C-alpha positions in Angstrom: -9.1 -23.8 2.9 -9.5 -25.7 -0.3 -6.7 -28.0 -1.4 -4.2 -26.7 -3.9 -4.3 -28.9 -7.1 -1.3 -28.9 -9.4 -3.6 -29.7 -12.4 -6.9 -27.9 -12.6 -9.3 -26.9 -15.5 -7.1 -28.1 -18.3 -7.3 -26.0 -21.5 -6.1 -26.1 -25.1 -2.6 -25.3 -23.8 -1.0 -28.5 -22.6 -1.0 -28.7 -18.8 2.3 -27.9 -17.3 3.5 -29.9 -14.3 5.9 -28.2 -11.9 8.7 -30.7 -12.6 8.8 -30.1 -16.4 11.8 -28.4 -17.9 9.8 -25.3 -19.1 8.9 -24.4 -15.5 11.2 -22.9 -12.8 13.4 -25.3 -11.1 12.3 -26.7 -7.8 14.9 -24.7 -5.9 13.9 -21.4 -7.6 10.2 -22.2 -7.0 10.8 -22.7 -3.3 12.8 -19.5 -3.2 10.0 -17.6 -4.9 7.4 -18.9 -2.5 9.6 -18.2 0.5 10.1 -14.7 -0.6 6.4 -14.2 -1.2 5.7 -15.4 2.3 8.3 -13.0 3.7 6.8 -10.0 1.8 3.3 -10.7 2.9 4.3 -11.4 6.5 5.9 -8.0 6.7 2.7 -6.1 5.9 1.7 -3.8 8.8 -1.5 -2.1 7.5 -4.3 -2.5 5.0 -2.8 0.4 3.1 0.3 -1.7 2.4 -1.7 -4.9 1.6 -2.8 -4.1 -2.0 0.6 -3.0 -3.3 2.3 -5.9 -1.6 -0.1 -8.5 -3.0 0.5 -7.3 -6.5 4.2 -7.2 -5.9 4.0 -10.9 -5.1 1.6 -11.7 -8.0 4.0 -10.0 -10.4 6.7 -12.4 -9.5 4.4 -15.4 -10.2 2.6 -14.3 -13.4 2.6 -11.4 -15.8 -0.8 -10.0 -16.6 -2.1 -7.0 -18.5 -5.2 -6.6 -16.2 -5.8 -7.4 -12.6 -7.2 -6.4 -9.3 -7.2 -7.3 -5.6 -10.7 -7.4 -4.2 -11.1 -7.5 -0.5 -13.9 -7.0 2.1 -13.2 -4.0 4.3 -13.2 -5.4 7.9 -14.8 -2.3 9.3 -17.8 -1.6 7.0 -17.9 -5.0 5.3 -18.0 -3.4 1.9 -16.2 -5.0 -1.1 -13.2 -2.9 -2.1 -10.9 -3.0 -5.1 -7.6 -2.2 -3.4 -5.2 -2.4 -6.3 -5.6 -2.6 -10.1 -3.6 -3.2 -13.2 -4.5 -1.9 -16.6 -7.5 0.2 -15.4 -8.1 3.9 -15.4 -9.3 5.4 -12.1 -12.8 5.8 -13.6 -12.7 2.1 -14.6 -11.5 1.1 -11.2 -14.3 2.9 -9.4 -16.9 1.4 -11.7 -15.4 -2.1 -11.3 -15.5 -1.7 -7.5 -19.1 -0.5 -7.6 -20.3 -3.4 -9.7 -18.0 -6.1 -8.2 -20.5 -7.6 -5.8 -23.0 -8.4 -8.6 -20.3 -9.8 -11.0 -17.8 -12.6 -10.8 -15.6 -11.1 -7.9 -18.7 -11.1 -5.7 -19.6 -14.7 -6.7 -16.1 -16.0 -5.9 -16.1 -14.3 -2.5 -19.7 -15.6 -1.7 -18.9 -19.1 -2.7 -15.2 -19.4 -1.8 -14.6 -21.1 -5.2 -12.0 -20.4 -7.8 -13.2 -19.2 -11.2 -11.1 -20.0 -14.3 -12.2 -19.2 -17.8 -9.5 -20.3 -20.2 -11.2 -18.8 -23.3 -13.9 -16.2 -22.7 -15.0 -16.4 -26.4 -15.5 -20.2 -26.0 -17.3 -20.0 -22.7 -20.9 -21.0 -23.5 -21.9 -20.5 -19.9 -20.9 -16.8 -20.1 -19.6 -17.0 -16.5 -17.9 -13.6 -16.6 -18.8 -10.2 -17.8 -16.7 -7.1 -18.3 -17.1 -4.2 -15.9 -19.0 -1.3 -17.4 -16.6 1.0 -19.3 -14.0 -1.6 -19.8 -13.2 -1.5 -23.6 -10.3 -3.8 -23.9 -10.7 -7.3 -25.4 -10.1 -10.0 -22.8 -9.7 -13.7 -23.6 -8.9 -15.5 -20.3 -9.8 -14.8 -16.7 -8.8 -16.2 -13.3 -10.3 -15.4 -9.9 -8.5 -17.0 -6.9 -10.4 -16.8 -3.6 -8.6 -15.3 -0.5 -9.8 -17.0 2.7 -9.2 -16.1 6.3 -10.0 -19.2 8.3 -13.3 -20.6 6.9 -14.4 -17.2 5.5 -13.7 -15.9 2.1 -12.6 -12.3 2.4 -11.3 -11.4 -1.0 -10.1 -12.5 -4.4 -7.3 -12.1 -6.9 -8.8 -11.1 -10.2 -6.5 -11.5 -13.2 -7.2 -11.3 -16.9 -5.2 -11.6 -20.1 -5.8 -10.7 -23.8 -4.3 -14.1 -24.6 -6.6 -17.2 -24.4 -5.5 -20.2 -22.2 -2.9 -17.9 -20.5 -3.0 -19.2 -17.0 -1.2 -22.5 -16.4 -1.6 -25.0 -13.6 1.7 -23.8 -12.1 0.4 -20.2 -12.1 -2.8 -21.4 -10.4 -0.9 -23.4 -7.8 1.4 -20.5 -6.9 -1.4 -18.0 -6.8 -3.5 -20.1 -4.5 -0.5 -20.5 -2.2 -0.1 -16.7 -2.2 -3.8 -16.3 -1.6 -3.6 -18.5 1.5 -0.8 -16.3 2.8 -2.9 -13.2 2.0 -5.8 -14.6 3.9 -3.6 -15.2 7.0 -2.3 -11.6 6.7 -5.8 -10.2 6.4 -6.9 -12.1 9.6 -4.0 -10.7 11.5 -4.5 -7.2 10.4 -8.3 -7.3 11.0 -7.7 -8.6 14.5 -5.2 -5.8 15.2 -7.6 -3.2 13.8 -10.4 -4.6 15.9 -8.2 -4.6 19.0 -7.1 -1.0 18.3 -10.7 0.2 18.0 -11.6 -1.6 21.2 -8.7 0.1 23.0 -9.7 3.4 21.6 -13.3 2.9 22.8 -12.0 1.9 26.2 -9.9 5.0 26.3 -12.8 7.2 25.3 -15.0 5.6 28.0 -12.3 6.2 30.6 -12.2 9.8 29.7 -16.0 10.0 30.0 -15.8 8.4 33.4 -13.2 10.8 34.5 -15.4 13.7 33.6 -18.4 12.1 35.3 -16.5 11.0 38.4 -14.7 14.3 39.0 -17.2 17.2 38.4 -16.1 20.5 39.8 -19.1 22.6 40.7 -19.4 26.3 41.5 -21.8 26.2 44.5 -21.4 29.8 45.6 -19.6 32.9 44.7 -15.9 32.1 44.6 -16.7 28.7 46.1 -16.1 25.4 44.3 -17.1 21.9 45.3 -15.5 18.6 44.2 -17.4 15.4 45.1 -14.9 12.6 45.5 -16.3 9.1 44.8 -14.3 5.9 45.1 -10.5 5.7 45.0 -8.2 8.2 43.4 -5.7 6.6 41.0 -2.9 8.5 39.2 -4.9 9.2 36.0 -7.9 10.4 38.0 -5.8 12.5 40.3 -4.1 14.2 37.4 -7.5 15.0 35.8 -8.9 16.2 39.1 -5.9 18.5 39.7 -5.9 19.9 36.1 -9.7 20.6 36.2 -9.9 21.9 39.7 -6.8 24.2 39.5 -8.0 25.7 36.2 -11.4 26.5 37.8 -9.7 28.0 40.9 -7.9 30.4 38.7 -10.8 31.2 36.3 -13.3 31.7 39.2 -10.8 33.3 41.5 -12.0 30.8 44.0 -11.5 31.5 47.7 -12.7 28.1 49.0 -12.7 24.5 47.6 -15.0 22.0 49.3 -13.8 18.4 48.9 -16.8 16.3 49.7 -16.1 12.7 50.7 -19.7 11.6 51.2 -19.4 8.9 48.5 -16.0 7.6 49.7 -15.8 4.9 52.4 -12.0 4.8 52.5 -8.8 5.7 50.7 -5.6 3.7 50.3 -2.2 5.2 50.9 -1.6 6.2 47.3 -5.0 7.9 47.0 -4.3 9.8 50.2 -1.0 11.1 49.0 -2.6 12.1 45.6 -5.2 14.0 47.6 -2.6 15.8 49.7 -0.9 17.0 46.5 -4.1 18.4 45.2 -4.7 20.2 48.5 -1.2 21.6 48.5 -1.6 22.8 44.9 -4.8 24.6 45.8 -3.1 26.4 48.6 -0.3 27.6 46.3 -3.0 29.3 44.2 -4.1 31.3 47.3 -7.3 29.2 47.9 -8.2 26.9 50.8 -9.6 23.5 51.0 -12.5 22.4 53.3 -13.5 18.8 53.8 -17.1 17.5 54.2 -18.6 14.1 54.6 -15.6 12.5 56.2 -16.6 9.2 57.8 -14.9 7.7 60.8 -13.2 5.0 58.7 -12.0 7.6 56.2 -10.7 9.8 59.1 -8.7 6.9 60.4 -7.3 6.1 57.0 -6.2 9.7 56.4 -4.5 9.7 59.8 -2.9 6.3 59.2 -1.6 6.7 55.7 -0.2 10.2 56.0 1.8 9.3 59.1 4.3 12.1 59.6 2.7 14.3 57.0 -0.9 14.9 58.0 -3.1 17.6 56.7 -2.6 20.8 58.7 -5.6 21.1 61.0 -5.3 24.8 61.1 -5.5 25.1 57.3 -8.2 22.6 56.6 -11.6 22.6 58.3 -13.9 19.5 58.2 -17.7 19.4 58.3 -20.1 16.6 58.7 -22.0 17.4 55.5 -21.6 19.4 52.3 -24.6 21.5 53.4 -22.8 22.5 56.7 -19.6 23.3 54.8 -21.5 25.6 52.4 -23.4 27.2 55.3 -20.2 28.0 57.0 -18.9 29.5 53.7 -21.9 31.9 53.2 -22.3 32.8 56.8 -21.0 36.2 57.7 -18.9 34.7 60.5 -17.1 32.4 58.1 
């Protein structure tokens, strides 16, 4: 961040030091800055950011016109979050043209822009946004930086020349540094939230792909089981399988373990619950593809509550299980 000078860009108005009698007392100034820090630290969303920023600015300086420009962390577009003294049409036009005018320059360079008297500015460093008909005499743009990157700007203007004092600038730069920290925190939270949402969506996709229920024959369903069965997957499997048992009036459900080497105790118990639920719907479960290691695990983990051998048949392959289902003797 740039240092905060107490005397910058002196104008016709005599520079005012913070210890002069015409400025707030040191105690009231500290209180004001502390309250500003508290307000900005309490912001929980980008929706609150604009109004909070102007609430803080209002306590530091009174302006007829102003806006808070900020880069949207998602689409990286420059937005005008909050305005003062603009109609909605003027706000939209100011936002549209901001990247090519002084707000865009401040954000690209990270430098403050102060024009004490627009009429006397031979360099013509600022221009009014299209449609703005009010006469402005002084402008101040304070960069808002998050880390080493400029992400926004306070844009303030007055009809009075030489309006912004050194004290105004020092306080506004302090508030801008707090705003930058707030922006970084919110942007990180938003990024993390989006990442968590993407992870959740991917998990749902994996559940759908890892637990497909297939109708392999009339009133016969097959569920290939690959890998372990955690609580979330067991819940999804049960919900999907039981719904299809009802909708297809299934007589037989083939649970194929060809892609499963072993199951832990928790997975085995989840499997037993699924088998029991299928029975309650009047259907039966058939196993296929059970390896010797898996058979041992099933017998070990279930202990006193093994699968009923009379109720569940097991076949070496899915093909054999299906052949037994469609055979007249089955």
